[in-house]
NUROVO-170081 format. One record per residue: x, y, z negated of N, C-alpha, C, O in turn. Coordinates in steps of 0.05 Angstrom, whole numbers. Atoms other than C-alpha are relative to their C-alpha. Example, Ala and Ser with C-alpha at 12.3 -4.5 7.8 and 13.67 -1.06 7.14 Angstrom:
2
+--------+--------+--------+--------+--------+--------+--------+--------+--------+--------+--------+--------+
:    n_x :    n_y :    n_z :   ca_x :   ca_y :   ca_z :    c_x :    c_y :    c_z :    o_x :    o_y :    o_z :
+--------+--------+--------+--------+--------+--------+--------+--------+--------+--------+--------+--------+
:     18 :    -24 :      0 :    246 :    -90 :   -156 :     18 :     24 :      0 :     39 :     24 :    -13 :
:    -16 :    -24 :      1 :    273 :    -21 :   -143 :    -15 :     22 :    -14 :     -5 :     44 :    -18 :
+--------+--------+--------+--------+--------+--------+--------+--------+--------+--------+--------+--------+
# end
This chain:
78
+--------+--------+--------+--------+--------+--------+--------+--------+--------+--------+--------+--------+
:    n_x :    n_y :    n_z :   ca_x :   ca_y :   ca_z :    c_x :    c_y :    c_z :    o_x :    o_y :    o_z :
+--------+--------+--------+--------+--------+--------+--------+--------+--------+--------+--------+--------+
:     10 :    -22 :      4 :      7 :      6 :     -3 :     11 :     13 :      0 :      1 :     29 :     16 :
:    -23 :    -24 :      6 :     58 :     51 :    -17 :     17 :      3 :     21 :     33 :     22 :     21 :
:    -14 :     -8 :    -19 :     87 :     37 :     52 :    -13 :     16 :     21 :     -5 :     33 :     37 :
:     18 :    -13 :    -19 :     29 :     52 :     85 :    -16 :     26 :      3 :    -30 :     38 :     20 :
:      7 :    -24 :     13 :     16 :    106 :     50 :     24 :     23 :     11 :     18 :     40 :     28 :
:    -37 :     -6 :      3 :     89 :    134 :     53 :     -6 :      1 :     41 :     -2 :     23 :     52 :
:     -1 :     -2 :    -28 :     78 :    122 :    133 :    -13 :     18 :     15 :     -3 :     33 :     32 :
:     22 :    -22 :     -5 :     15 :    160 :    143 :      7 :     22 :     -9 :      1 :     39 :      7 :
:     -5 :    -17 :      4 :     38 :    210 :    106 :     27 :     15 :     13 :     33 :     38 :      9 :
:    -28 :     -8 :    -19 :    105 :    218 :    152 :    -12 :     10 :     31 :     -7 :     32 :     41 :
:     19 :    -14 :    -13 :     56 :    221 :    207 :     -8 :     19 :      5 :      2 :     33 :     23 :
:     16 :    -21 :     17 :      8 :    269 :    180 :     26 :     21 :     -1 :     18 :     41 :     11 :
:    -21 :    -29 :      5 :     71 :    321 :    168 :     11 :      0 :     31 :     19 :     21 :     40 :
:    -28 :     -5 :    -27 :    110 :    303 :    242 :    -34 :     18 :     27 :    -34 :     34 :     46 :
:     24 :    -11 :    -20 :     32 :    316 :    274 :     -6 :     26 :     -9 :    -13 :     42 :      9 :
:      8 :    -29 :     16 :     20 :    377 :    232 :     22 :     19 :      3 :     11 :     41 :      6 :
:     -9 :    -11 :    -12 :     82 :    409 :    247 :      6 :      3 :     32 :     17 :     23 :     39 :
:     -8 :     -3 :    -33 :     90 :    399 :    328 :    -35 :     14 :      7 :    -27 :     25 :     27 :
:     13 :     -6 :      7 :     20 :    425 :    326 :     -5 :     25 :      0 :    -24 :     34 :     13 :
:     -2 :    -19 :      7 :     41 :    491 :    297 :      4 :     15 :     25 :     16 :      8 :     46 :
:     -8 :    -10 :    -41 :     38 :    543 :    356 :     21 :     19 :     -9 :     20 :     35 :    -28 :
:    -27 :     -8 :      6 :    109 :    565 :    363 :     -8 :     44 :      8 :    -26 :     58 :     17 :
:      1 :    -38 :    -14 :    119 :    651 :    378 :     13 :     -4 :     25 :     16 :    -27 :     33 :
:      2 :     -8 :    -24 :    137 :    672 :    439 :     33 :      0 :      5 :     33 :     24 :      8 :
:    -21 :    -15 :     -8 :    211 :    682 :    455 :      8 :      8 :     12 :      5 :      1 :     35 :
:     -3 :    -23 :    -15 :    238 :    737 :    474 :     26 :     -2 :     15 :     46 :    -12 :      6 :
:    -17 :     -3 :    -25 :    277 :    749 :    538 :     20 :     17 :     -2 :     17 :     41 :     -4 :
:    -23 :     -8 :      5 :    351 :    759 :    532 :     -3 :     19 :     24 :    -20 :     16 :     41 :
:     -4 :     -5 :    -29 :    372 :    807 :    586 :     25 :     -3 :     10 :     43 :      4 :     -6 :
:    -26 :      8 :    -13 :    429 :    788 :    627 :     12 :     26 :     16 :     -1 :     44 :     27 :
:     -8 :    -18 :    -14 :    480 :    828 :    656 :     26 :    -21 :     24 :     38 :    -42 :     23 :
:    -15 :     19 :    -29 :    518 :    810 :    727 :     22 :      8 :      2 :     25 :     32 :      9 :
:    -33 :    -13 :     -7 :    592 :    818 :    730 :      4 :    -21 :     26 :     -5 :    -44 :     30 :
:     -4 :      5 :    -21 :    619 :    811 :    797 :     32 :    -15 :    -10 :     46 :     -3 :    -27 :
:    -16 :     16 :     -3 :    676 :    760 :    798 :     28 :     11 :     21 :     27 :     17 :     45 :
:    -22 :     -8 :     -8 :    752 :    778 :    808 :     19 :    -18 :     19 :     35 :    -32 :      6 :
:    -22 :     25 :     -8 :    795 :    731 :    860 :     18 :     16 :      9 :     28 :      1 :     26 :
:    -19 :     -7 :     -3 :    847 :    779 :    875 :     19 :      0 :    -27 :     13 :     17 :    -44 :
:    -19 :      3 :     10 :    906 :    760 :    833 :     32 :      5 :      8 :     43 :     -5 :     27 :
:    -21 :      1 :    -11 :    974 :    783 :    831 :     17 :    -18 :     -5 :     12 :    -31 :    -25 :
:     -9 :     21 :      9 :   1028 :    737 :    834 :     24 :     -1 :    -27 :     43 :     10 :    -15 :
:    -13 :     -6 :     10 :   1074 :    737 :    773 :     26 :     -8 :     -6 :     29 :    -32 :    -12 :
:    -24 :     13 :    -13 :   1148 :    735 :    782 :     22 :      2 :    -24 :     32 :     24 :    -28 :
:    -23 :      0 :     24 :   1200 :    714 :    718 :     25 :      9 :     18 :     32 :     -1 :     39 :
:    -26 :     -8 :    -12 :   1262 :    754 :    734 :     28 :     -8 :    -21 :     50 :      3 :    -26 :
:    -33 :      4 :     21 :   1308 :    717 :    682 :     15 :    -21 :     20 :      6 :    -41 :     32 :
:    -12 :     23 :    -17 :   1364 :    687 :    717 :     16 :     -9 :    -13 :     31 :      5 :    -27 :
:    -17 :     19 :     11 :   1401 :    628 :    692 :     25 :     -8 :     13 :     20 :    -16 :     36 :
:    -19 :     12 :    -20 :   1468 :    607 :    721 :     20 :    -21 :    -27 :     31 :    -18 :    -48 :
:     -5 :     20 :     17 :   1486 :    544 :    700 :     22 :    -16 :     14 :     18 :    -19 :     38 :
:    -10 :     17 :    -17 :   1544 :    498 :    718 :     -4 :    -30 :     -3 :    -17 :    -41 :    -21 :
:      1 :     32 :     -4 :   1550 :    427 :    735 :     29 :     -2 :     -7 :     48 :     13 :     -2 :
:    -29 :      8 :      5 :   1608 :    393 :    709 :      5 :    -33 :     14 :    -13 :    -50 :     10 :
:      3 :     26 :     -4 :   1634 :    329 :    742 :     25 :     -8 :    -19 :     45 :      5 :    -24 :
:    -28 :      7 :      9 :   1680 :    288 :    704 :      6 :    -30 :     10 :    -11 :    -47 :     16 :
:    -11 :     29 :    -11 :   1718 :    228 :    726 :      1 :    -18 :    -15 :      9 :    -40 :     -7 :
:      2 :     38 :     20 :   1708 :    176 :    667 :    -25 :     12 :    -10 :    -32 :     35 :    -17 :
:     41 :      8 :      0 :   1631 :    157 :    660 :      2 :     16 :    -32 :     -8 :     38 :    -37 :
:     19 :    -18 :     34 :   1632 :    171 :    571 :     17 :     27 :     10 :     25 :     27 :    -13 :
:    -16 :    -24 :     17 :   1673 :    235 :    572 :    -17 :     18 :     -6 :     -8 :     41 :    -11 :
:      9 :    -31 :      7 :   1621 :    279 :    557 :     -5 :    -12 :    -34 :      2 :      0 :    -54 :
:      0 :      9 :     28 :   1598 :    226 :    495 :     29 :      6 :    -11 :     29 :     19 :    -32 :
:    -26 :     -2 :     21 :   1674 :    227 :    472 :      0 :     32 :      2 :      6 :     40 :    -20 :
:     -2 :    -30 :      4 :   1672 :    308 :    484 :    -13 :      3 :    -34 :     -2 :      9 :    -56 :
:     25 :      4 :     14 :   1608 :    300 :    443 :     22 :    -13 :    -32 :     26 :      0 :    -53 :
:      0 :     21 :     27 :   1636 :    250 :    388 :     28 :     14 :    -19 :     35 :      9 :    -42 :
:    -20 :     -7 :     17 :   1699 :    292 :    372 :     -3 :     33 :     -7 :     14 :     50 :      1 :
:     -1 :    -26 :      9 :   1681 :    355 :    344 :      5 :     -1 :    -34 :      1 :    -20 :    -50 :
:    -10 :     -4 :     38 :   1705 :    382 :    268 :    -13 :     26 :     -5 :    -21 :     47 :      6 :
:     26 :    -17 :     16 :   1670 :    409 :    212 :     28 :     22 :    -20 :     53 :     25 :    -21 :
:    -25 :    -10 :     29 :   1706 :    449 :    153 :      0 :    -16 :     -4 :     22 :    -26 :      3 :
:     -5 :     23 :     26 :   1696 :    395 :    112 :     32 :    -17 :     13 :     48 :    -28 :     -1 :
:    -15 :     13 :     -2 :   1745 :    365 :    162 :     32 :     13 :     -9 :     51 :     -1 :    -16 :
:    -27 :    -10 :      9 :   1804 :    414 :    146 :     10 :      0 :    -25 :      1 :      5 :    -47 :
:    -18 :      3 :     27 :   1858 :    404 :    104 :      0 :     26 :    -19 :      4 :     48 :    -10 :
:      6 :    -25 :     18 :   1849 :    449 :     43 :     28 :     -2 :    -26 :     40 :    -23 :    -33 :
:    -29 :     -3 :     15 :   1910 :    472 :     -4 :    -13 :     -8 :    -24 :    -37 :     -2 :    -26 :
:      0 :      4 :     23 :   1909 :    447 :    -73 :     13 :     17 :    -26 :     11 :      9 :    -49 :
+--------+--------+--------+--------+--------+--------+--------+--------+--------+--------+--------+--------+
# end
């Protein structure tokens, strides 16, 4: 009985809610704007000079990078 009453109540509330007169919606005034199709190309004025190195030996770059020295490597006077 309780479930039947609940279903009837929900059905009644749903029907009453859909039967209400809805207020008219106001029309929004739209503005037409043209589309700009002309675009100027952007030129980057950055110039970088890069040097390509040719190494005679295969791992010379790796050996160069691994042979770095730090301040901790330098000898200190006691």
